[in-house]
C-alpha positions as a Python dict, from the first residue, in 0.01 Angstrom:
ca = {
    (1, 'M'): (0, 0, 0),
    (2, 'E'): (-204, 207, -243),
    (3, 'F'): (-554, 166, -379),
    (4, 'V'): (-654, 187, -744),
    (5, 'V'): (-1006, 285, -842),
    (6, 'M'): (-1095, 149, -1184),
    (7, 'Y'): (-1391, 307, -1362),
    (8, 'S'): (-1578, 166, -1657),
    (9, 'L'): (-1873, 329, -1828),
    (10, 'S'): (-2213, 210, -1715),
    (11, 'Q'): (-2396, -5, -1966),
    (12, 'G'): (-2577, 204, -2229),
    (13, 'V'): (-2432, 540, -2125),
    (14, 'D'): (-2412, 794, -2405),
    (15, 'R'): (-2058, 932, -2408),
    (16, 'S'): (-2197, 1282, -2465),
    (17, 'R'): (-2331, 1268, -2107),
    (18, 'V'): (-1979, 1191, -1986),
    (19, 'L'): (-1847, 1499, -2167),
    (20, 'E'): (-2128, 1714, -2023),
    (21, 'T'): (-2050, 1590, -1671),
    (22, 'Y'): (-1673, 1616, -1701),
    (23, 'P'): (-1645, 1979, -1580),
    (24, 'R'): (-1818, 1883, -1251),
    (25, 'H'): (-1595, 1574, -1222),
    (26, 'E'): (-1285, 1787, -1284),
    (27, 'A'): (-1388, 2046, -1024),
    (28, 'Y'): (-1453, 1759, -780),
    (29, 'F'): (-1116, 1586, -824),
    (30, 'E'): (-926, 1915, -809),
    (31, 'A'): (-1100, 2011, -482),
    (32, 'F'): (-1052, 1659, -342),
    (33, 'H'): (-679, 1677, -411),
    (34, 'A'): (-647, 2034, -282),
    (35, 'D'): (-813, 1929, 45),
    (36, 'G'): (-546, 1660, 96),
    (37, 'G'): (-767, 1372, -14),
    (38, 'G'): (-488, 1125, -81),
    (39, 'L'): (-534, 1132, -458),
    (40, 'L'): (-198, 1062, -626),
    (41, 'A'): (-301, 1044, -992),
    (42, 'L'): (-601, 982, -1215),
    (43, 'G'): (-706, 983, -1576),
    (44, 'P'): (-842, 788, -1870),
    (45, 'F'): (-650, 528, -2060),
    (46, 'Q'): (-540, 650, -2402),
    (47, 'T'): (-577, 309, -2564),
    (48, 'V'): (-920, 276, -2723),
    (49, 'D'): (-1133, 85, -2475),
    (50, 'P'): (-1500, 8, -2537),
    (51, 'A'): (-1559, 24, -2162),
    (52, 'G'): (-1423, 380, -2152),
    (53, 'A'): (-1192, 283, -1866),
    (54, 'S'): (-1005, 522, -1642),
    (55, 'M'): (-835, 492, -1305),
    (56, 'G'): (-721, 680, -998),
    (57, 'I'): (-453, 597, -743),
    (58, 'F'): (-514, 674, -375),
    (59, 'T'): (-307, 653, -58),
    (60, 'S'): (-579, 481, 146),
    (61, 'L'): (-892, 274, 110),
    (62, 'E'): (-1086, 541, 300),
    (63, 'D'): (-982, 809, 52),
    (64, 'A'): (-1072, 587, -245),
    (65, 'E'): (-1416, 515, -97),
    (66, 'R'): (-1473, 882, -8),
    (67, 'F'): (-1377, 989, -360),
    (68, 'I'): (-1619, 744, -519),
    (69, 'A'): (-1899, 849, -283),
    (70, 'G'): (-1893, 1208, -411),
    (71, 'D'): (-1781, 1174, -772),
    (72, 'P'): (-2039, 1312, -1019),
    (73, 'F'): (-1957, 1031, -1265),
    (74, 'V'): (-2071, 778, -1005),
    (75, 'L'): (-2355, 985, -856),
    (76, 'E'): (-2508, 1037, -1201),
    (77, 'G'): (-2478, 668, -1290),
    (78, 'L'): (-2223, 718, -1567),
    (79, 'A'): (-1941, 504, -1428),
    (80, 'V'): (-1907, 182, -1233),
    (81, 'P'): (-1613, 188, -990),
    (82, 'R'): (-1418, -94, -834),
    (83, 'I'): (-1134, -68, -586),
    (84, 'L'): (-820, -279, -607),
    (85, 'E'): (-552, -294, -340),
    (86, 'W'): (-214, -236, -508),
    (87, 'D'): (120, -342, -365),
    (88, 'A'): (338, -135, -596),
    (89, 'V'): (712, -190, -625),
    (90, 'R'): (879, 151, -662),
    (91, 'F'): (1212, 214, -833),
    (92, 'D'): (1321, 550, -693),
}
């Protein structure tokens, strides 16, 4: 079982603030992964989305919650996260 964190931009957020905050977000996710935080993948959707959606995939609910708790996008009120439990079927 994996856990997907879906982000959407908070209502009324100026996208320039997202770009200003991105370097802190990037440093955060790189450190989280390097520390063994159970982060498998993350990134924005390339399809134009008015909500500015992105997602991350985590190996545990605890890691997903811990990631959200420290992410600058969330701490600065730029993104609204939600966690979905994902029962992926893998074709290895």
